[in-house]
N, C-alpha and C positions, 0 to 999 in steps of 0.2 A: 090845543096845548099838549094833550096826550099824544096826538099824532106826530107832533114835532119832536117830542122826546123820543118816541119810538124810532123815528128816522135817524136821530142822533146816535142812538145806541147801535143801530145797524151799521153805521159808518165806522164806529170805533174799532171793531175787530179787523176790519179791512186795513185800516191805517197801521194797526199793530202788526199784522201779518206782513204788510209791506216793509215796515221798519225792521222786523226780524229777518226777513229775506235779505234786506240790504246789509244788515250786520253780518249775516252768514257769508255773503259774497266778499265782504271786506276781510273777514277772517281767512277765507280760502286763499286770497291773494298773498297775505302775509305768510301763510304756511308754504305756498309754492316758492316764495322768495327765500324763505329759510332753507328749504330743501336745496335750492340752487347754490346757496352759500356753503351748505354742508358738502355738496358734491365737489366744489372747488378745493376743498381742504384735502391734503395728501394723507391718506390713511395707511397705516402700517399694519401688515399682516403678521400677527403674532400667533404662532402655533402653540407655544407654551410660554408660560410666564416665567421670567428669570428675575430673580431678585438682584437688584442693583447693589453690588458690594463695592464699596469705596475703600480700596486698599492704599495704603501709603506707599509711594514709589520708593524702592530700595536704592540707595546711593551706592554706585560701584566704587569700590576702593581700588585705586590705581597706584602702582608703585612709582616712585620717582624715576625719571629717565636718567640712566647712568651715562656717564661721558663715554666717548668712543674708546675702543680698545687701543687705538694707535697712540693715545696719550700715555698709556702705561707700558708700552713696549720698550724693551731695552735695546740699546744700539747693537749689541752682539747676540741678539736672540736668534735661535735656530729657525730659519724661515721654512724649512721643510715641515716643522711641527705646526706652523701657522697655516700653510697652504700645501697640504700633502698631495693633492690630486686635482684634476680639472674640475672647475666649478664656476658659477657665475660670479661676476664682480661684486664684492661687498666693500662698501667704502669704509666701514669701521675697522676692517682688518688690514687695509693696505696703507702703510704710512708714507704715502706719496701724494703730493698736491696735484693730482691729475685733473685735467679739464678737457671736456669734449662737447661739441654741439655747435649748432649754427646760431649766431647772434647778429645783431645789427652792427654796422661798421663802427668801429671805435669802442665797442663794449667787450668786456671780458667773456670768455666762454664759460658755460655753467660749470660749477664745481662738481666734485665727485659724489656728493650727497644727493640722493633722489635723482640720479642721472640715468635715464633709460638708455641713452646712447652707449654708455659704458657697460651696461648690464646685458644688452642684446648681442654684443659682438664677442667672439671667442678671445680668450686671453691665454698667454703662456706663462703665467706667474708660477705654475708648478714645474716649469722646465728651466729653472735658473741653473747656472753653473754648479753651485753646491749640490742641488738636488740631482743633477745628472751624474755628478761625481759619486754621490752616495749610492745611486742605483747601479752604476758600473761596478763599484766595489762589491755590491751584493751579488751580482751575477758573474763576477770574475771566477768564482769557484766552479762554475759550470763550463768554463771555456778551456780549450786546449791550447798549448803553445803554437805559435805561428810556425809553419813548416820552414825549415832552412832551405835556402836556395831560391826563395820567392820574395826577395827583399825589394825588387824593382818591378815596374810594370812591364819592362821588356822581357824579364824572366817569366812573368805570368803568361804573356802571350806565346812565348816559346814552348812552355810546358802544357799550356791549356789554350790552344788556338781557337777552339770552338766556343762561341758565346751564345748562350741560351737566354731568351728574354720572355718572361711570362708576367701576367698582371692578375692581381687579386683585388676584389671589390668588397667593400663594406657598406651595406645598405640596410635600410629599415623597410623590408618587404616581407610578405608572408613566407617567401622562400629565401634561403641564404645563397642560392646558386644564381650566378649571373651568366647569361649566355656569352658575354664577351670574355669571360675568364678562360674559355677553352682555347683561345688563340695562342699559338706558340710560334716564336720567331727564333731561328738559328742563323748565325752568320759566321763566316770565317774568311780569311784572306786567301786569295787564289795562289799567292806565292808560297803559302804553307803546304800546298799539295805538290807532289812530284809528278810532273808530266813531261812527255816528249812533245815534239812539234805537232805530231798528228793527234795525240790525245788532248793536248791543250785546245787545239782548234775545234775538235769534236765536242769537248766539254762545254766550251763557250756557245756552240750552236745548240746544245741540249738545254742549257739553263736560260738562254735568251736574255730577257730584260732583267733577270734576277742578278745579273752581274753589273756592278758599278765600276766603270773604268777609272774614274777619278780617285776613288778610295780603295780600289782593288778588293772589294768585298763581294762575296757571293751570299745572298740572303734568301732563305726559304721561309715562307709564312704559311702555316697550315691551320685550318679551322673547320675541316670537313667532318671530323669525328666529334661526338658529343662530350668526350672527356679530354681533359688536358693531357693526361698520360698517353692516350691514344694518338693525339696530334703530335706529341713529342716523338713517339716511335715512328710515326709516318714521316715526319720531317727527316729523321735520321735515315730512314729507308730511301727517300728520294735522293739524298746526298750520296749515299753509298751506291745506289743504282746508277746515277749519272757518272760517278767516278769510274766504276768498273766498266761501264758501257763505252766510255771514251777510249779505252785501250783496245776495243774490238775493231778489227779491220774487216769490213765486208768485201766480197769479191767485186762488187760494182765500183768500189772506191778506187780501184786500180785504173779504171777507165776515165778518171777525172782529168779533164783537159785544162789548158791554161785559162780558157775563158770562164771555167767554173770556179776558179780561185777567187776568194773574197778579198785577198790582199796580194800585194806584189812581193814575190820572192826572187831575190837576186840569183839564187842557185839554179832556179828552174827557168830562167829567161835568156833571151838572146843577148842581153847586155853583158852577161858574163863571158860568153864566147867572143863577143866583140872586144872586150877589154883584154882577154887573153891573146887575141890576134895582134892587138896593138903592142902589147908588152913583149911578145915573142917574134915581132917582125924583124927580119934580117938576122935572125939568130942562127948560129952554127948548128950543124947537124950533130946530134948526140948531146947537146947542152941541156941542162935541166930546164924544165918548163917553168916559166914564171907565172904565178897566179895573182890576181888582184888581192889587195889587203882586205882584212875584215872591216876596217873602218870605212873603206871605200864602198864595200857592199852595203853596210848599214846606212851610209849616206844616200846611196841610190834608192834603197827601199823607203827611207824616210821622205825623200823628195817626191816619190811617186805616190805613196800612200797618204801623206798629209797634204800634198799639194805644193805648188810653188809659192814661196814667200821670200822675204829678204834674208831671213836666217838660213833657210834650207839652201837657197841658191848660193849664198856666200860660203856655206860649209862645203857644198859640192864643188865649188871653184877651187877651194884650198886642197881638197882631196885629189882633184884631177892634176893640179900643179905638182903635188907631192908625188903622185904615181908616175908622172912623166919627167920628174926631176927638172922642173922648170923653176928657176929662181924668181 
């Protein structure tokens, strides 16, 4: 009996220890599961505690929208006071039902309110006829009377035959100077210069392609110098040098033969001698010598220089019949 009781008591602590160890293992599993759940939660790093202050949002007081200015404009209002200078389009200041913009077929174009197409393009509302008239009246006191004798364009060209053309550029760059602004162009008609036959021929050879035969204009374009004033002086120098050089006759020019002539001249050709022989054939001795007319000489020069065509041949035929008195 005693021995059986002793064995029972020896077994009880073992079962208790086993039960305690089983309980400890179960508690460790719950702790690990709780730690995993805590790790999944987003934690906020708060370096300093801030008291949450709940303030009532202030309501913004907005003034009522006023009607457009165009509804209060008078019919006879001074427009220069409304739009005195260049500015972007403002729909509330322009009393015009303007529309602009792309729409589908059949639909009306967008109105002027909140229309970006009207605001991004330049306008000339500040250059109305009344505004221009008012500005002209303001600057009239700085103007001088128009010179007498220059009422027509023909008189301008007679007194001022030289035309000077320059260009100024307005740009938004770090420098206000544009390299293209240095270019100067001067032009004048060749008929405004006094030449003889030799000087005219030499002047045309000197200027070359700068002479336009259709308009009779001689044009000099200069842009070699850095300043506009320097190029203007250089252009006048070129014109002056070519003009005075054309009157200079070099010694070698006297040896110029007929083959070296660039145009046909009636006075220096055999055709003049042939015409004189025909006109003075069978003439009495001591009779005055008959020379061809100037119209005949011009006709022959035009026929040879311009080439044979229906007009030149017909004109030459009439001059020959007139010279020979053939009806």
